[in-house]
C-alpha positions as semicolon CSV with decimal commas, in nm:
position;residue;x (nm);y (nm);z (nm)
1;X;-1,598;3,276;1,894
2;X;-1,575;3,074;2,216
3;X;-1,376;2,775;2,329
4;X;-1,330;2,490;2,082
5;X;-1,266;2,148;2,247
6;X;-1,085;2,039;1,929
7;X;-0,798;2,277;2,018
8;X;-0,697;2,043;2,303
9;X;-0,429;1,778;2,247
10;X;-0,581;1,431;2,254
11;X;-0,390;1,102;2,250
12;X;-0,390;0,855;1,959
13;X;-0,731;0,727;2,077
14;X;-0,879;1,078;2,079
15;X;-0,877;1,098;2,459
16;X;-0,749;1,346;2,715
17;X;-0,702;1,281;3,091
18;X;-0,946;1,470;3,313
19;X;-0,875;1,519;3,682
20;X;-1,175;1,591;3,906
21;X;-1,100;1,812;4,207
22;X;-1,349;1,919;4,474
23;X;-1,387;2,296;4,431
24;X;-1,460;2,350;4,803
25;X;-1,196;2,128;4,968
26;X;-0,927;2,097;4,701
27;X;-0,938;1,716;4,734
28;X;-0,840;1,529;4,418
29;X;-1,127;1,287;4,370
30;X;-1,067;1,092;4,051
31;X;-0,912;1,078;3,706
32;X;-1,095;0,961;3,396
33;X;-1,088;1,018;3,021
34;X;-1,275;1,257;2,794
35;X;-1,294;1,299;2,420
36;X;-1,377;1,627;2,244
37;X;-1,749;1,550;2,247
38;X;-1,745;1,473;2,623
39;X;-1,564;1,803;2,687
40;X;-1,824;1,989;2,480
41;X;-2,116;1,810;2,649
42;X;-1,973;1,882;2,997
43;X;-1,936;2,251;2,917
44;X;-2,285;2,268;2,764
45;X;-2,469;2,089;3,046
46;X;-2,260;2,156;3,357
47;X;-2,278;1,781;3,434
48;X;-1,941;1,610;3,398
49;X;-1,941;1,359;3,113
50;X;-1,651;1,120;3,059
51;X;-1,571;0,865;2,791
52;X;-1,575;0,507;2,918
53;X;-1,298;0,316;2,745
54;X;-1,430;-0,023;2,860
55;X;-1,785;0,043;2,736
56;X;-1,685;0,271;2,445
57;X;-1,966;0,504;2,546
58;X;-2,032;0,835;2,718
59;X;-2,053;0,818;3,095
60;X;-2,237;1,099;3,270
61;X;-2,101;1,083;3,623
62;X;-2,381;0,997;3,865
63;X;-2,630;0,896;3,597
64;X;-2,694;0,561;3,766
65;X;-2,543;0,613;4,116
66;X;-2,674;0,963;4,183
67;X;-2,316;1,070;4,268
68;X;-2,326;1,364;4,031
69;X;-2,039;1,597;3,947
70;X;-2,145;1,955;3,882
71;X;-1,883;2,145;3,685
72;X;-1,785;2,478;3,840
73;X;-1,480;2,547;3,624
74;X;-1,267;2,369;3,365
75;X;-0,895;2,446;3,346
76;X;-0,651;2,345;3,074
77;X;-0,290;2,264;3,153
78;X;0,003;2,445;2,987
79;X;0,053;2,172;2,723
80;X;-0,322;2,153;2,652
81;X;-0,309;1,773;2,699
82;X;-0,489;1,744;3,034
83;X;-0,791;1,913;3,190
84;X;-0,868;1,990;3,552
85;X;-1,236;1,983;3,644
86;X;-1,323;2,188;3,951
87;X;-1,645;2,025;4,061
88;X;-1,911;2,005;4,325
89;X;-1,934;1,634;4,409
90;X;-2,263;1,485;4,527
91;X;-2,183;1,174;4,733
92;X;-1,867;0,967;4,686
93;X;-1,666;1,003;4,365
94;X;-1,522;0,651;4,360
95;X;-1,717;0,345;4,244
96;X;-1,597;0,176;4,568
97;X;-1,815;0,426;4,759
98;X;-1,513;0,616;4,888
99;X;-1,489;0,994;4,868
100;X;-1,183;0,974;4,639
101;X;-1,034;0,708;4,413
102;X;-0,694;0,789;4,565
103;X;-0,730;0,592;4,889
104;X;-0,416;0,380;4,862
105;X;-0,090;0,529;4,992
106;X;0,256;0,379;4,943
107;X;0,443;0,419;5,269
108;X;0,785;0,264;5,334
109;X;0,737;0,043;5,029
110;X;0,398;-0,089;5,143
111;X;0,044;-0,012;5,029
112;X;-0,172;0,133;5,304
113;X;-0,540;0,223;5,277
114;X;-0,600;0,572;5,406
115;X;-0,922;0,682;5,570
116;X;-1,118;0,947;5,388
117;X;-1,362;1,159;5,578
118;X;-1,658;1,284;5,378
119;X;-1,657;1,664;5,363
120;X;-2,033;1,693;5,324
């Protein structure tokens, strides 16, 4: 029969959090939202597609920037309410041109920007 994206647990807005992790390095690159159709499209094309809440539209990662995410594997968490996308990232993942969106560390109660080497 195959995997049915509708078997995942979406929030009241029909969305599920999706965490993008670099398949080669293990770096957590970003978190965004998907709906059932974005999950299905990602699995069908191998290009990660998210749902943009601000634009209320599909967002194929890298469509305008060229910073494409190629899906290597999708994993579902134990509660079926979050997905982990193991990806091959082309260029930076963050819209700030950083490798990862997680570049701010809280250390001793203060925010500190951490340096992120590109693994390419």
